[in-house]
PLY file of the C-alpha trace (Angstrom):
ply
format ascii 1.0
element vertex 95
property float x
property float y
property float z
element edge 94
property int vertex1
property int vertex2
end_header
-15.54 -1.74 11.13
-13.85 -4.15 13.53
-10.11 -4.53 14.06
-9.79 -7.53 11.74
-11.46 -5.64 8.89
-9.17 -2.65 9.51
-6.14 -4.94 9.43
-7.30 -6.56 6.18
-7.93 -3.17 4.57
-4.50 -1.85 5.63
-2.70 -4.98 4.42
-4.60 -4.89 1.14
-3.61 -1.27 0.55
0.04 -1.99 1.30
0.06 -5.24 -0.68
-1.21 -3.68 -3.93
0.59 -0.35 -3.54
-0.89 3.11 -3.26
-0.27 6.82 -3.75
-0.40 9.46 -1.06
0.01 13.23 -0.94
3.05 14.53 0.86
2.91 18.13 2.07
6.05 20.10 2.88
5.68 23.54 4.44
8.37 26.13 5.08
7.83 29.05 7.42
9.70 32.33 7.79
9.57 35.12 10.34
8.54 38.53 9.00
9.78 41.96 10.18
7.25 41.98 13.00
8.39 38.60 14.33
5.31 36.76 13.11
5.80 33.29 11.71
4.24 32.99 8.22
3.97 30.25 5.67
6.44 31.06 2.90
6.40 27.87 0.80
4.04 24.95 0.51
4.80 22.00 -1.73
2.36 19.15 -2.35
3.71 16.08 -4.10
2.26 12.68 -4.88
4.33 9.85 -3.50
4.00 6.31 -4.86
4.36 3.35 -2.51
5.12 0.15 -4.42
3.38 -3.15 -3.66
4.86 -4.84 -0.60
5.54 -8.59 -0.81
5.60 -9.07 2.98
2.16 -7.48 3.33
0.93 -9.66 0.47
2.22 -12.81 2.17
0.61 -11.91 5.50
-2.66 -11.07 3.75
-2.72 -14.36 1.85
-1.72 -16.41 4.91
-4.34 -14.85 7.17
-7.30 -14.04 4.91
-6.87 -16.16 1.76
-5.30 -19.47 2.83
-6.84 -21.37 -0.10
-5.09 -19.17 -2.68
-1.63 -20.36 -1.82
-0.45 -23.08 -4.22
2.47 -25.40 -3.56
5.08 -22.69 -4.05
8.10 -24.91 -3.44
7.39 -26.76 -6.69
6.89 -23.63 -8.82
9.40 -22.16 -11.27
10.39 -18.50 -11.13
8.04 -17.76 -14.03
5.16 -19.54 -12.29
5.87 -17.64 -9.06
5.83 -14.33 -10.92
2.56 -15.25 -12.66
0.99 -16.28 -9.34
2.11 -13.01 -7.75
0.50 -11.02 -10.56
-2.71 -13.10 -10.31
-2.99 -12.51 -6.57
-2.22 -8.79 -6.94
-4.96 -8.53 -9.57
-7.46 -10.26 -7.25
-6.52 -7.92 -4.43
-6.85 -4.82 -6.65
-10.30 -5.98 -7.73
-11.33 -6.43 -4.11
-9.88 -3.03 -3.18
-11.82 -1.37 -6.01
-15.01 -3.12 -4.89
-14.61 -1.58 -1.43
0 1
1 2
2 3
3 4
4 5
5 6
6 7
7 8
8 9
9 10
10 11
11 12
12 13
13 14
14 15
15 16
16 17
17 18
18 19
19 20
20 21
21 22
22 23
23 24
24 25
25 26
26 27
27 28
28 29
29 30
30 31
31 32
32 33
33 34
34 35
35 36
36 37
37 38
38 39
39 40
40 41
41 42
42 43
43 44
44 45
45 46
46 47
47 48
48 49
49 50
50 51
51 52
52 53
53 54
54 55
55 56
56 57
57 58
58 59
59 60
60 61
61 62
62 63
63 64
64 65
65 66
66 67
67 68
68 69
69 70
70 71
71 72
72 73
73 74
74 75
75 76
76 77
77 78
78 79
79 80
80 81
81 82
82 83
83 84
84 85
85 86
86 87
87 88
88 89
89 90
90 91
91 92
92 93
93 94
């Protein structure tokens, strides 16, 4: 995988949002002075879709998707955002 493909994959992930595991570990020292794991907590953290990543992704890799946004209403902009996010999710699932 070349650098451009890595960039596209990273932007796609950030643009559509993702979940990641977050691990928190706490250690304590026992009577013998040995450091031991006392608590380990694994949580799932959700990262929401990022509009800036989406814009960069569209500008660089999908220039033909961008309609004339200055003429669009708020409702049309929201619909276009959802359409592009759906396309990106489909591409992410295909990979």
